[in-house]
N, CA, C and O atoms as a GROMACS GRO file, in nm:
protein
  280
    1MET      N    1   5.028  10.326   9.909
    1MET     CA    2   5.129  10.239   9.953
    1MET      C    3   5.210  10.235   9.829
    1MET      O    4   5.333  10.244   9.820
    2ILE      N    5   5.159  10.226   9.774
    2ILE     CA    6   5.255  10.216   9.608
    2ILE      C    7   5.326  10.266   9.612
    2ILE      O    8   5.438  10.229   9.574
    3LYS      N    9   5.292  10.410   9.674
    3LYS     CA   10   5.394  10.559   9.647
    3LYS      C   11   5.559  10.496   9.699
    3LYS      O   12   5.660  10.491   9.629
    4PHE      N   13   5.546  10.462   9.811
    4PHE     CA   14   5.554  10.414   9.936
    4PHE      C   15   5.698  10.299   9.890
    4PHE      O   16   5.812  10.320   9.934
    5ILE      N   17   5.672  10.201   9.812
    5ILE     CA   18   5.729  10.110   9.761
    5ILE      C   19   5.806  10.170   9.620
    5ILE      O   20   5.928  10.160   9.609
    6LYS      N   21   5.760  10.205   9.562
    6LYS     CA   22   5.780  10.308   9.471
    6LYS      C   23   5.933  10.396   9.514
    6LYS      O   24   6.032  10.350   9.456
    7ASN      N   25   5.954  10.485   9.584
    7ASN     CA   26   6.027  10.591   9.624
    7ASN      C   27   6.136  10.477   9.724
    7ASN      O   28   6.253  10.489   9.763
    8PHE      N   29   6.026  10.364   9.742
    8PHE     CA   30   6.173  10.260   9.827
    8PHE      C   31   6.243  10.199   9.720
    8PHE      O   32   6.345  10.161   9.778
    9ARG      N   33   6.258  10.156   9.563
    9ARG     CA   34   6.294  10.118   9.494
    9ARG      C   35   6.403  10.206   9.460
    9ARG      O   36   6.518  10.169   9.437
   10LYS      N   37   6.352  10.347   9.455
   10LYS     CA   38   6.431  10.405   9.355
   10LYS      C   39   6.561  10.440   9.478
   10LYS      O   40   6.674  10.406   9.442
   11ASP      N   41   6.552  10.486   9.578
   11ASP     CA   42   6.626  10.489   9.700
   11ASP      C   43   6.760  10.462   9.704
   11ASP      O   44   6.778  10.414   9.816
   12GLU      N   45   6.847  10.465   9.656
   12GLU     CA   46   7.022  10.436   9.659
   12GLU      C   47   7.106  10.455   9.785
   12GLU      O   48   7.228  10.439   9.778
   13ASN      N   49   7.058  10.481   9.877
   13ASN     CA   50   7.169  10.508   9.991
   13ASN      C   51   7.202  10.360  10.035
   13ASN      O   52   7.309  10.334  10.090
   14GLY      N   53   7.120  10.279  10.013
   14GLY     CA   54   7.170  10.108  10.097
   14GLY      C   55   7.271  10.052   9.965
   14GLY      O   56   7.368   9.978   9.981
   15ALA      N   57   7.235  10.092   9.868
   15ALA     CA   58   7.372  10.042   9.765
   15ALA      C   59   7.455  10.159   9.750
   15ALA      O   60   7.496  10.182   9.636
   16VAL      N   61   7.489  10.240   9.844
   16VAL     CA   62   7.640  10.271   9.789
   16VAL      C   63   7.639  10.258   9.959
   16VAL      O   64   7.728  10.326  10.011
   17THR      N   65   7.565  10.191  10.043
   17THR     CA   66   7.655  10.189  10.221
   17THR      C   67   7.766  10.032  10.138
   17THR      O   68   7.888  10.014  10.129
   18VAL      N   69   7.610   9.929  10.083
   18VAL     CA   70   7.682   9.777   9.992
   18VAL      C   71   7.849   9.828   9.935
   18VAL      O   72   7.949   9.781   9.990
   19ASP      N   73   7.857   9.919   9.830
   19ASP     CA   74   7.908   9.927   9.754
   19ASP      C   75   8.044   9.949   9.897
   19ASP      O   76   8.117   9.860   9.941
   20TRP      N   77   8.039  10.089   9.939
   20TRP     CA   78   8.144  10.131  10.084
   20TRP      C   79   8.175   9.971  10.129
   20TRP      O   80   8.294   9.940  10.116
   21VAL      N   81   8.093   9.873  10.176
   21VAL     CA   82   8.120   9.756  10.287
   21VAL      C   83   8.231   9.693  10.159
   21VAL      O   84   8.345   9.669  10.198
   22VAL      N   85   8.208   9.674  10.047
   22VAL     CA   86   8.292   9.563   9.954
   22VAL      C   87   8.410   9.661   9.938
   22VAL      O   88   8.494   9.621  10.019
   23LEU      N   89   8.444   9.737   9.894
   23LEU     CA   90   8.541   9.821   9.882
   23LEU      C   91   8.612   9.806  10.017
   23LEU      O   92   8.702   9.723  10.006
   24THR      N   93   8.604   9.854  10.131
   24THR     CA   94   8.706   9.885  10.278
   24THR      C   95   8.710   9.667  10.259
   24THR      O   96   8.816   9.607  10.243
   25ALA      N   97   8.620   9.622  10.264
   25ALA     CA   98   8.664   9.462  10.252
   25ALA      C   99   8.764   9.437  10.177
   25ALA      O  100   8.873   9.426  10.235
   26ALA      N  101   8.763   9.427  10.085
   26ALA     CA  102   8.866   9.460   9.942
   26ALA      C  103   8.989   9.537  10.014
   26ALA      O  104   9.109   9.509  10.008
   27VAL      N  105   8.972   9.566  10.033
   27VAL     CA  106   9.107   9.675  10.124
   27VAL      C  107   9.205   9.671  10.200
   27VAL      O  108   9.320   9.712  10.183
   28VAL      N  109   9.113   9.573  10.368
   28VAL     CA  110   9.098   9.498  10.424
   28VAL      C  111   9.188   9.379  10.391
   28VAL      O  112   9.288   9.353  10.457
   29GLY      N  113   9.140   9.298  10.269
   29GLY     CA  114   9.177   9.168  10.263
   29GLY      C  115   9.368   9.181  10.193
   29GLY      O  116   9.459   9.103  10.222
   30LEU      N  117   9.376   9.288  10.111
   30LEU     CA  118   9.444   9.264  10.001
   30LEU      C  119   9.599   9.333  10.093
   30LEU      O  120   9.713   9.318  10.048
   31ALA      N  121   9.560   9.422  10.254
   31ALA     CA  122   9.627   9.526  10.291
   31ALA      C  123   9.655   9.324  10.433
   31ALA      O  124   9.774   9.319  10.464
   32VAL      N  125   9.580   9.213  10.492
   32VAL     CA  126   9.599   9.095  10.504
   32VAL      C  127   9.707   9.092  10.439
   32VAL      O  128   9.816   9.146  10.458
   33ALA      N  129   9.652   8.997  10.332
   33ALA     CA  130   9.730   8.941  10.236
   33ALA      C  131   9.866   9.013  10.220
   33ALA      O  132   9.947   8.922  10.239
   34ALA      N  133   9.933   9.123  10.194
   34ALA     CA  134  10.063   9.219  10.222
   34ALA      C  135  10.135   9.204  10.307
   34ALA      O  136  10.256   9.202  10.282
   35TYR      N  137  10.086   9.187  10.445
   35TYR     CA  138  10.119   9.197  10.523
   35TYR      C  139  10.178   9.051  10.593
   35TYR      O  140  10.258   9.029  10.684
   36SER      N  141  10.091   8.959  10.497
   36SER     CA  142  10.125   8.811  10.548
   36SER      C  143  10.301   8.791  10.460
   36SER      O  144  10.408   8.740  10.492
   37THR      N  145  10.254   8.854  10.352
   37THR     CA  146  10.337   8.808  10.214
   37THR      C  147  10.486   8.923  10.342
   37THR      O  148  10.597   8.869  10.342
   38ILE      N  149  10.482   8.987  10.384
   38ILE     CA  150  10.612   9.093  10.402
   38ILE      C  151  10.631   9.010  10.573
   38ILE      O  152  10.720   9.037  10.655
   39GLU      N  153  10.545   8.932  10.585
   39GLU     CA  154  10.652   8.881  10.769
   39GLU      C  155  10.679   8.781  10.717
   39GLU      O  156  10.748   8.719  10.798
   40THR      N  157  10.669   8.727  10.633
   40THR     CA  158  10.736   8.562  10.552
   40THR      C  159  10.877   8.575  10.508
   40THR      O  160  10.977   8.512  10.541
   41GLN      N  161  10.860   8.673  10.426
   41GLN     CA  162  10.976   8.709  10.395
   41GLN      C  163  11.075   8.826  10.471
   41GLN      O  164  11.156   8.905  10.420
   42THR      N  165  11.050   8.813  10.563
   42THR     CA  166  11.109   8.952  10.680
   42THR      C  167  11.153   8.789  10.737
   42THR      O  168  11.266   8.772  10.691
   43ASN      N  169  11.130   8.715  10.784
   43ASN     CA  170  11.141   8.572  10.861
   43ASN      C  171  11.252   8.549  10.812
   43ASN      O  172  11.360   8.563  10.870
   44GLN      N  173  11.238   8.520  10.724
   44GLN     CA  174  11.314   8.441  10.600
   44GLN      C  175  11.465   8.544  10.603
   44GLN      O  176  11.568   8.525  10.668
   45LEU      N  177  11.440   8.626  10.533
   45LEU     CA  178  11.568   8.716  10.591
   45LEU      C  179  11.627   8.772  10.699
   45LEU      O  180  11.722   8.849  10.701
   46ALA      N  181  11.561   8.725  10.792
   46ALA     CA  182  11.611   8.764  10.931
   46ALA      C  183  11.750   8.595  10.994
   46ALA      O  184  11.860   8.580  11.049
   47ALA      N  185  11.612   8.492  10.919
   47ALA     CA  186  11.710   8.337  10.948
   47ALA      C  187  11.851   8.349  10.882
   47ALA      O  188  11.953   8.304  10.935
   48ASP      N  189  11.848   8.420  10.753
   48ASP     CA  190  11.895   8.387  10.693
   48ASP      C  191  12.101   8.487  10.710
   48ASP      O  192  12.214   8.470  10.663
   49ILE      N  193  12.036   8.576  10.800
   49ILE     CA  194  12.140   8.688  10.808
   49ILE      C  195  12.184   8.623  10.956
   49ILE      O  196  12.304   8.637  10.982
   50GLY      N  197  12.106   8.557  11.055
   50GLY     CA  198  12.114   8.477  11.163
   50GLY      C  199  12.240   8.349  11.097
   50GLY      O  200  12.340   8.297  11.147
   51ALA      N  201  12.194   8.341  11.008
   51ALA     CA  202  12.279   8.183  10.979
   51ALA      C  203  12.400   8.258  10.941
   51ALA      O  204  12.509   8.228  10.988
   52THR      N  205  12.383   8.361  10.854
   52THR     CA  206  12.542   8.400  10.815
   52THR      C  207  12.618   8.454  10.945
   52THR      O  208  12.734   8.423  10.972
   53VAL      N  209  12.555   8.519  11.007
   53VAL     CA  210  12.640   8.554  11.122
   53VAL      C  211  12.716   8.464  11.209
   53VAL      O  212  12.836   8.471  11.234
   54GLY      N  213  12.634   8.384  11.250
   54GLY     CA  214  12.680   8.237  11.303
   54GLY      C  215  12.756   8.188  11.260
   54GLY      O  216  12.844   8.146  11.334
   55ALA      N  217  12.764   8.165  11.119
   55ALA     CA  218  12.870   8.075  11.037
   55ALA      C  219  13.005   8.192  11.076
   55ALA      O  220  13.113   8.139  11.102
   56GLU      N  221  13.000   8.307  11.079
   56GLU     CA  222  13.117   8.378  11.075
   56GLU      C  223  13.125   8.393  11.231
   56GLU      O  224  13.240   8.416  11.268
   57ASN      N  225  13.049   8.388  11.316
   57ASN     CA  226  13.141   8.346  11.429
   57ASN      C  227  13.227   8.280  11.504
   57ASN      O  228  13.319   8.307  11.581
   58VAL      N  229  13.125   8.095  11.423
   58VAL     CA  230  13.210   7.958  11.450
   58VAL      C  231  13.358   7.992  11.348
   58VAL      O  232  13.456   7.947  11.408
   59ALA      N  233  13.406   8.065  11.196
   59ALA     CA  234  13.479   8.084  11.174
   59ALA      C  235  13.603   8.127  11.224
   59ALA      O  236  13.716   8.079  11.213
   60VAL      N  237  13.535   8.280  11.311
   60VAL     CA  238  13.672   8.396  11.378
   60VAL      C  239  13.670   8.286  11.497
   60VAL      O  240  13.780   8.272  11.551
   61SER      N  241  13.587   8.223  11.538
   61SER     CA  242  13.633   8.166  11.700
   61SER      C  243  13.686   8.029  11.652
   61SER      O  244  13.636   7.940  11.720
   62SER      N  245  13.744   7.998  11.587
   62SER     CA  246  13.802   7.864  11.556
   62SER      C  247  13.960   7.904  11.518
   62SER      O  248  14.052   7.828  11.548
   63THR      N  249  13.978   8.027  11.453
   63THR     CA  250  14.138   8.082  11.407
   63THR      C  251  14.204   8.060  11.542
   63THR      O  252  14.150   8.078  11.651
   64PRO      N  253  14.365   8.007  11.513
   64PRO     CA  254  14.427   7.932  11.638
   64PRO      C  255  14.450   8.066  11.710
   64PRO      O  256  14.525   8.065  11.806
   65THR      N  257  14.397   8.172  11.676
   65THR     CA  258  14.457   8.316  11.855
   65THR      C  259  14.319   8.355  11.858
   65THR      O  260  14.310   8.463  11.917
   66GLY      N  261  14.193   8.308  11.814
   66GLY     CA  262  14.062   8.323  11.876
   66GLY      C  263  14.074   8.521  11.810
   66GLY      O  264  14.006   8.604  11.870
   67THR      N  265  14.136   8.552  11.726
   67THR     CA  266  14.118   8.698  11.672
   67THR      C  267  14.168   8.675  11.518
   67THR      O  268  14.257   8.606  11.469
   68VAL      N  269  14.041   8.790  11.446
   68VAL     CA  270  14.100   8.796  11.306
   68VAL      C  271  14.215   8.843  11.264
   68VAL      O  272  14.268   8.940  11.319
   69GLY      N  273  14.267   8.785  11.167
   69GLY     CA  274  14.398   8.833  11.136
   69GLY      C  275  14.548   8.786  11.208
   69GLY      O  276  14.660   8.796  11.156
   70GLY      N  277  14.513   8.730  11.351
   70GLY     CA  278  14.617   8.683  11.402
   70GLY      C  279  14.738   8.583  11.356
   70GLY      O  280  14.829   8.556  11.435
   0.00000   0.00000   0.00000
C-alpha cells in the first residue's frame, strides 16, 4: 500500500492534463476577447459607413436636377 501511494505521488500524468486544460482555457478566453473586440469595432465601422453613404444620398437627391454635376 505504501508503494502504491509513493508511485501515485510521483505520477505526473494528471498534472500534465491540468496544464493543458488551463492552457486551452486561456487560449479560448483570448479568442473570445479578440472576437468581441473585432465584432464591436466592425459594427461601429459599418454604422459610420452607413451614415456617410446616407448623407451622400441625401446630398445627391437634394440637387435641383437629381443628378450629380447637373
